[in-house]
C-alpha positions as CSV (number, residue, x, y, z in Angstrom):
1,M,42.9,-37.2,-54.9
2,Q,44.0,-40.4,-53.4
3,A,43.6,-42.0,-56.9
4,C,46.8,-40.3,-57.7
5,F,48.9,-42.1,-55.4
6,I,49.9,-45.8,-55.1
7,S,49.7,-47.7,-51.9
8,I,52.8,-48.6,-49.8
9,E,52.4,-52.3,-51.2
10,Q,52.3,-51.2,-54.8
11,E,55.4,-48.9,-54.1
12,S,57.2,-51.9,-52.6
13,K,56.6,-54.1,-55.5
14,L,57.8,-51.4,-58.0
15,M,60.9,-51.2,-56.0
16,M,61.5,-55.0,-56.3
17,L,60.7,-54.6,-59.9
18,K,63.7,-52.2,-60.2
19,L,65.8,-54.6,-58.4
20,F,65.7,-57.6,-60.5
21,P,64.5,-58.9,-63.9
22,M,62.4,-61.6,-62.2
23,I,60.5,-58.9,-60.3
24,M,59.4,-57.1,-63.4
25,A,56.2,-58.9,-63.7
26,I,54.6,-57.9,-60.4
27,L,52.1,-55.4,-61.7
28,F,51.1,-57.2,-64.8
29,S,47.9,-56.1,-66.3
30,S,47.9,-58.9,-68.5
31,V,50.6,-61.6,-69.6
32,T,50.8,-61.5,-73.5
33,S,53.0,-63.1,-76.0
34,A,56.2,-61.5,-77.0
35,N,56.9,-61.1,-80.8
36,N,59.7,-63.6,-81.6
37,S,62.3,-62.0,-79.2
38,F,64.1,-65.2,-78.7
39,P,65.2,-68.1,-80.6
40,D,63.3,-71.2,-80.8
41,S,66.1,-73.5,-79.3
42,V,69.5,-73.5,-77.7
43,V,71.5,-75.8,-79.6
44,D,75.0,-75.4,-77.8
45,T,73.7,-77.7,-74.9
46,S,73.3,-81.5,-74.6
47,P,70.4,-82.2,-74.8
48,S,69.3,-79.0,-76.9
49,L,66.9,-76.9,-75.2
50,Q,63.5,-75.9,-76.8
51,K,61.6,-72.6,-76.2
52,C,58.6,-73.6,-74.4
53,H,56.9,-70.2,-73.6
54,E,57.8,-66.7,-74.2
55,T,56.1,-63.9,-72.4
56,A,56.0,-60.0,-72.7
57,I,56.4,-58.2,-69.3
58,S,54.6,-55.0,-68.8
59,V,53.9,-52.7,-65.6
60,M,50.7,-50.9,-65.2
61,A,49.7,-52.0,-68.6
62,F,51.8,-49.5,-70.6
63,I,55.4,-49.6,-69.4
64,D,57.1,-52.3,-71.4
65,V,59.7,-53.7,-69.3
66,A,61.1,-56.8,-70.6
67,D,60.3,-60.2,-72.3
68,A,61.0,-63.6,-70.8
69,A,61.2,-67.2,-72.0
70,I,61.6,-70.6,-70.6
71,Y,63.6,-73.3,-72.3
72,R,63.4,-77.1,-71.6
73,P,64.7,-80.3,-73.4
74,D,61.0,-81.4,-73.6
75,C,58.2,-78.9,-73.3
76,S,55.6,-81.5,-72.8
77,K,57.0,-82.1,-69.3
78,L,55.9,-78.7,-68.0
79,P,55.2,-77.8,-65.3
80,E,58.0,-80.0,-64.1
81,I,61.2,-78.0,-64.4
82,R,63.9,-80.1,-62.6
83,G,67.2,-80.7,-64.5
84,E,68.4,-78.9,-67.5
85,K,66.5,-75.5,-68.3
86,Q,67.2,-71.9,-69.2
87,L,65.3,-68.8,-68.3
88,S,66.1,-65.7,-70.7
89,F,65.3,-62.1,-70.3
90,L,65.4,-59.5,-72.9
91,Y,65.4,-56.0,-71.4
92,H,63.8,-52.7,-72.4
93,R,64.9,-50.9,-69.4
94,S,68.4,-50.2,-67.8
95,I,69.1,-51.9,-64.6
96,K,71.9,-51.9,-62.4
97,S,74.1,-55.0,-61.4
98,S,73.8,-54.2,-57.8
99,D,70.1,-54.4,-58.0
100,F,70.2,-57.8,-59.7
101,I,72.4,-59.1,-56.7
102,E,70.3,-57.6,-53.9
103,A,67.0,-58.7,-55.2
104,S,68.3,-62.2,-55.9
105,E,69.4,-62.7,-52.5
106,T,66.2,-61.3,-50.9
107,L,64.0,-63.7,-53.1
108,L,66.0,-66.7,-52.3
109,K,65.7,-66.1,-48.6
110,R,62.1,-65.9,-49.2
111,N,61.7,-69.1,-51.0
112,L,64.4,-71.1,-49.2
113,T,64.8,-72.2,-45.5
114,A,67.5,-70.6,-43.6
115,A,69.6,-73.8,-43.6
116,E,69.1,-74.0,-47.4
117,Y,70.3,-70.5,-47.8
118,R,73.3,-71.1,-45.9
119,N,74.1,-73.9,-47.8
120,I,74.3,-72.0,-51.0
121,E,75.2,-68.5,-49.7
122,T,79.0,-68.6,-50.6
123,E,78.3,-70.0,-54.1
124,L,75.6,-67.6,-54.6
125,Q,77.8,-64.5,-53.7
126,Q,80.4,-65.9,-56.2
127,F,78.0,-66.4,-58.9
128,N,76.2,-63.0,-58.4
129,A,79.5,-61.1,-58.4
130,A,79.5,-61.5,-62.2
131,Y,76.2,-59.5,-62.9
132,E,76.7,-56.5,-65.0
133,D,74.5,-53.3,-65.7
134,V,71.9,-54.0,-68.4
135,N,70.7,-51.5,-71.0
136,A,67.6,-51.6,-73.3
137,G,68.4,-54.3,-75.8
138,D,70.6,-56.5,-73.4
139,S,69.7,-60.0,-72.5
140,Y,70.5,-62.3,-69.8
141,D,70.3,-66.2,-69.8
142,I,70.3,-68.1,-66.7
143,R,71.1,-71.7,-67.7
144,Q,71.2,-75.0,-65.8
145,T,72.9,-78.1,-67.3
146,Q,74.4,-81.3,-65.8
147,D,77.6,-79.1,-65.3
148,G,75.9,-76.6,-62.9
149,L,74.5,-73.2,-63.4
150,Y,75.6,-70.6,-66.1
151,L,75.0,-66.7,-66.5
152,F,75.2,-65.3,-69.9
153,K,75.0,-61.6,-70.9
154,N,74.3,-61.1,-74.7
155,G,75.4,-64.5,-75.5
156,R,78.9,-64.0,-73.5
157,Q,79.4,-66.3,-70.3
158,L,79.9,-64.2,-67.1
159,A,79.6,-67.0,-64.5
160,H,79.5,-70.8,-63.9
161,S,78.9,-72.4,-60.6
162,P,79.4,-76.3,-60.7
163,S,77.1,-76.5,-57.7
164,S,73.8,-78.6,-58.6
165,T,72.3,-77.4,-55.3
166,L,72.8,-73.6,-56.3
167,A,71.5,-74.4,-59.8
168,E,68.2,-76.0,-58.7
169,S,67.8,-73.5,-55.7
170,Y,68.4,-70.4,-58.0
171,Y,65.2,-71.0,-59.9
172,Q,63.0,-70.9,-56.8
173,I,63.2,-67.0,-57.3
174,W,60.8,-67.5,-60.2
175,F,59.4,-71.0,-59.8
176,G,59.3,-71.6,-55.9
177,A,56.3,-71.9,-53.6
178,D,56.5,-68.1,-53.0
179,P,57.7,-66.8,-56.3
180,F,58.0,-63.1,-57.0
181,D,55.0,-63.3,-59.3
182,T,52.7,-66.0,-59.4
183,D,51.0,-65.1,-62.9
184,L,54.4,-65.2,-64.6
185,K,55.2,-68.4,-62.9
186,E,52.0,-69.9,-64.2
187,D,52.3,-68.5,-67.6
188,L,55.9,-69.8,-68.2
189,L,55.2,-73.2,-66.7
190,A,51.7,-73.8,-68.4
191,P,51.4,-77.2,-70.0
192,I,51.9,-76.9,-73.7
193,S,48.6,-78.3,-74.3
194,N,46.9,-75.3,-72.7
195,Q,48.5,-72.8,-74.9
196,P,47.1,-71.4,-78.0
197,N,48.6,-72.3,-81.5
């Protein structure tokens, strides 16, 4: 009988999944390659960014939630990701804009010191205010360049922050010391030489 119910911890993880694209990998049964959901490169940046890894995100082995991809100027430098990069998500489920905002704040507080969070809080709120609801088939790209942090939905720019501090801090959600999902972090940042052809 108990097998029919999930634990409080699992329920909490599922709630975080609903809240933010980065949380959607919490209950991976396995991390598998997606089927060419993303372009091989981002050419409207200088330097151009190359797709390093692409990952299908599933929950409880049978719910197809999203795909994620990491782009860098030089994939051979992984797992180092300081500087220019893009993290892209392609959604297979609807998510409310308020959920993106709430979860980003929660996860950044988890990965930054209180002083670091206060230092970016104003810029973070301005950046996050641009989030829109997503439906199945929509995409978000979160891009860092020398000019700061950008948010794109379906290729359309929604937000830009010139703050390099916010840009570097924002990726702590996925790649910080206490990321939302260690397996996803490791998969996206795996050295290229360790990946199958």
